[in-house]
Phi, psi and omega in degrees: 000146171235167178241133178231114185053045176066017173249138177284144175227142177297136188249142173228155179292135177084009176297135171245171183305313182305320181291321181293311189291331174296342183254004180255152178269153167058041176240021194290333180266015187270116189243002170208143168227159179256117172249114187051037178092350182253125182283135177237122180261163190308333175296341186252008188295319180287351185246354182264110178281151169256119171293158174301143187064020189290151179254116177232138176248126182272124191241099185291165182284141177227134183234154177182179183215000000 
């Protein structure tokens, strides 16, 4: 099991950040996640493995001026 924004999510061996985001709703504009305190940007989502018991925070794209 992993925690995504304080909610439990089923974990599977070999799961990447991209795999996680594909199974979640309303994360289309997520460009960065915090994985166990480390920032991971969208170009690395497909290669970044999620360890068991990970804590993930979704950081949506924010624009402004």
